[in-house]
Phi, psi and omega in degrees: 000312183293329178290319183297318177301321187290318180295325175294320184289321181293319174303306186302329178278314190285316192290314183294322177298309180299320177296316181305318178294319181292330180288316180301317180295319183293306191299319174293325173295323181293324179286334184276314180262064184308318182302296188299325176297320179297312184302312176291322172307305177306315179288313173292321184287323179289323177293313183295320176306301177304323184289320177289321179301311177294323180293328177292311179303303181298320174300319179298312184300319188282341180259009174301130175059020179262012190278344179288134189291336175251049179310299182312334190247355190268129180227149169256141174275132183248159177221146173254156176210153187279142176270167179297332183262014175090001177278166174253123176257149186253135178226157175269350179272146188208157181309136188298325184272007184296319182296315180305309186297328188281324182292327184284328193249344181245112184293334186286343189266123177273322182213150170213152190221137175256132187221122174251133186256121175280139183284325182258154173287156167241185183246123181257125183240151169211112185060241185255014176264132184232121185227127176280142190206151178262132182237152181231155186241114181238147172274183188291347178263015184303306184283355171273338180267315184254157189249059169268118191299128178269117178279323187228134173108159177263122184303322188272002175236329188312318179266005171272353175277122192290321190250032172258157183221142173257140181250146170282165182294328176300314185280320172310318182291329175298312183284319191240349184065013176196170169253354184265149175052041176239004177292136179099344179292159186241129177234161182241132178257131178226110177234022175073022180212197191294349184270355179300145176140180185286148178220151184254141180283123179247355179183168171224135178242164180286127181301147184304145186288170188292335179268019173267133178282338179259110182242117182212171185230352186220143168232124169257170181285130171299327182300329174300309182304306188297315179292329177289329187232012177301324182279315184293315185255007173066035188294333176293337181274144191287341183281355180272107189251093187232002193231143170271139181240125184245147179223152166253118172281143171298151181302142176089350181287136175269123180293327184289321178296322180292319176303316179294327181292317192260005189303318182256013186302303188305311181293332181290317181294320172307311185293322176294324185272333187227011178070213182260356180298112178083000179307327192297333180253011176271120179271190175259167182240157178201170179253131173245146177296131184312308191282357187249359186280340171300299190281329180248081181237023176238133180233137168272186186307146177061030173075018178289122179298130179237023173108215187141224183294324178318320182297333177278323174299320181289317184300315185281330179295313182301313180301314172312312182294323181289325181296314181291327179284333169297323181287320172305313175307312178306307176309306184303312183291314185299312189299306184295320180294330182259022182295319183308330188284345187242007184291324179292322177298320189288319177306313187293313187294324179287329182293319181276016166111001183289134174276155186304319181300316178307305177307311183293325179298317187298323179279334170289326170310315179297318179289327183290322179299309182305307178306313179297323175293327175293325177308311186299321182283327183290321180293324171305308181300323181297321181289335181279324186272350184300320184298307174300330178295318186289325176290327176290321185277335179075030182237149178267073178274140180228149181259104177226130193272083173263185185295326177295318182293307183305313186291313183297320184295316181287332173288323177293321175297315181305311178297316175300318180293321179291323179294313192282334185262348180300304178303311179294323180290325180283328176294304182291326179285355184260009180289142171276130184305314185297315177288328175298308180298344175270352178086019180253120176236100183278123175259127184288163171288334173303313184291321175292327179294320177308304181307311185287333169302321179287322178295322181294322184293311186304311189280343176288314179302310182306316182299315186294323184293315181299313176303315177304318174301318183290325185289313185297317175308313183291318186293319181292327178287331183282327174296322186281336180264348184291141176290108185279352185089011176198167180256107176269005194284139174051032176247126175252157179229151179206160188282144176275102190219164174064224188277354172310312194292349188275340180200068182294312179309316190282327171305314185293322178301320173288328178299316169313334183272345175296137185292126183111336177276118178278330172188162184209147188201194175214156180211158192266029181176217187239151179292326185241112174089325189261081190235151169265190184142186183159195182245003183269060179243138172229152187221164178302121181089002186300122174295144175296137181074016176260125175237135180236133172270123179250144165254157185206172185210130174270133190222151175268174172309138171077355173308312188288323180296324182292329180267357171078034175289147182243138179272138176273317172205159185079207192225169173264168172306132186202138182300341184294331182252029175081195186278129189260025184303329180254038183239150176224158175230129180252150170273180185292328177296322175297311179298324183288318182293332177268359177058044182263124170257143190047064196286322191296121188110331180295164185242137171236157182251125177240104185049049182094351183235146188276134171227147180257128178281128183248346179189171185227122183264141174300149186297148178216162183268114183249358173230178178295163178288003173282339181244153174284154180295125181255181180292138184213151176227157169240134169240155180280138168194148182246007180250076183239162193254357172241141178246141184233154182211124176266134188253146166302132176299142176089346184244018187299317188292306180301319185292322178286336177286323175286329173292317174303317174299316175293328190287317189285345168294334179269327185231080172297133183091340175267137179286146178275095185265122176216157177234143168287141178306322183299326177295327169295317178296313180301317189296331177299331180235041184289317179300314174304317179301308183298318180301312180305317185289306177304320175301315187293311183301311181299313183297322176302315185285333168297317176300314185294319181295323182292315182297326172307307186297316178295330179292314175301314174292329171294319174294328180292313182300324176290324175296314188293326179262012185304316182292317179297316170301321181288330174286323180299312184299316182295328180274005176116007180290134181282165160308321183289318173308315180295314184300310181300313177310306188280344186260333189298319182297324178294312181301321175304314179297321179296311169307312173298321168305317186287318174297324175296311185296327189296309182292325183288328189280323181301304182299324181289320181279333170301317179295328185282316185295333185302337183289345186258125177290331172238114194215159178285163167261144177280110181276163176302325185299330177298313181290324180290317176298315176296316175300315180297318184292321178295317185295315176301318187292324179298305181310308184302313186305311188260002179286326180305310185282335179293304182298321177299323181280332184289335185260000186287156186283114186299330185299319181301320189277339188255359191291339175280347185273000000 
């Protein structure tokens, strides 16, 4: 028993002392090799900082729409429809009655809810307070499907009251400075349609969190929307796809099996209600998990998921890993390169009884010390870089050390330390004591090849990143320089709201008189992205079973002239020809899809109304360049929700100030909120622009880290060959000869890295470009620029050490011989 206690006491004394000695040795080694320690610290801290920034961004992306309690059971119903080019398109809109039918007829469905989202903001008023807000119309199951906390009101009754309204706590505070005792208050809603009027507050809900894609402040009853527009928009008809449908599946239900069951459900309902007339453009339905729609928002034919923002999440995750690996390679190369300085230490330790496992633990401990020092510096860098990083990414990311963050940071750091220190620890602990104490360190060809291979890997990744940055930059530049078929410059848009709706034509007439205004008009959506349309159009000679999906826009006089659209034949809408309410203009793609010859003057049936074709406009891009130009139409209307105004170049600020002042004469109390049309276009490619900017910075960081390692290896090589250089100079070698001698081996490695990187980069970027219908070709110049850049950077990195060694006094290096 006494012996056992003695052993425990010895262990308690020996282990702390041993750890203390390991720490001392590790710290002394760091201080002794200050240059290498500094290079490793800079590389590791920079790599960790980049990895943490990317982790914060990726973590934010992965948590979008994950706030619902029944997230694993919550799905959105998606619907497919044949496109004009034979492809299958996927939409979020479904028939208004689908939700209730699925609850009644599908035992797998626990709850289902119909939601209509208004595209434009309306104005909510209380006395002299007027606040713009976004609204949704939801049915009574809404709060059983979504987990928005209800602060005031009865969940089972609030959305059954037809003229009731629910306010978010955010909006309630703006009006009442409280969320309590406001049920029964009356507010007025103005959206410029039949839904205008007074509503009674029936409840208050907690506003959607920041990580929700749907942001809104008001919820009305879906029954009100349905009853108001069921005749105008045919909401009772199955072909009226105007509503989003969400379902909660019961626990244990396989979504794949359920999708197989409901695939033809919508087509069967359509046929039962409407026969075969129009069945050719009625698609299939399937479920997509609600929280996946943000990251997986692109579909191929027949509703097959084809990616989306998840590709950028994967891309930057890979970049973070590569940057960390490059930093670890630096540590490995520098640690093994300077192994000769520590061979006697290893030999003596082995002679006095140290086992290899003990030596491995010691060297791993040194690498862990280095990595945790780098962690402290990296966290400081993250805190400094976070504000500009948030601006670039457009996200409100914060550095808060909760349990998940701490575990993730420590895990990344631990793995980095183990990866960085494992090979040097195995390498240094493997020396034979007899050989090293005699001063002989035999480096095998395998060890040399490993070091060279790691350098090649570093610069191959750097070259791939440079090529990727160039391709992304050129594609984004191409997007912004491509002729869209219209002129979007210096055109602003703002909503037709308040008193403007009462007399929009006279308002526009006065706007045209404002100095600096070139022209003004209105449209019923946006030039890019926000359109009406559908497949219910018939034309002379339409083949039976032939369906074409159209997009369209209602426009006022002079809208097409304001954008500089060009006519292929016929005319635009004009006051000279009277009221053009029963006239329509198609684009070239529509006429081609309909196979119409001499289209001007022919009559088409659009959702039960007759329209005469008065012109054909040249094709223009009304969607992103991911899509080819499809069939499009313009109809005449003076009751539109967006006002547009073209401003003279160079007079934007003063003209907008005049326009804002005039606007406020119509709408007292409402701010003049406007957007440039060019901003709408930019928003289509916000992800690509951020990828271009972030890739540029991360590629630069990867190159810098690689060059730090190369700089260290060049310095070590120069030190190791110090005497050889001295002898060469004594026998007549020039500075150039010495620089070439020290540089050629590194340049060979970099050239090999570049040759490996070229085909890999071409494959990766060509795959990325395939998602664009209109894209650049990857030219030879991209590879020439990337290769030349890498070589120049390499020469610049190693030239300092090479020249320093070449101009050194040979007497100093040879005095010990």
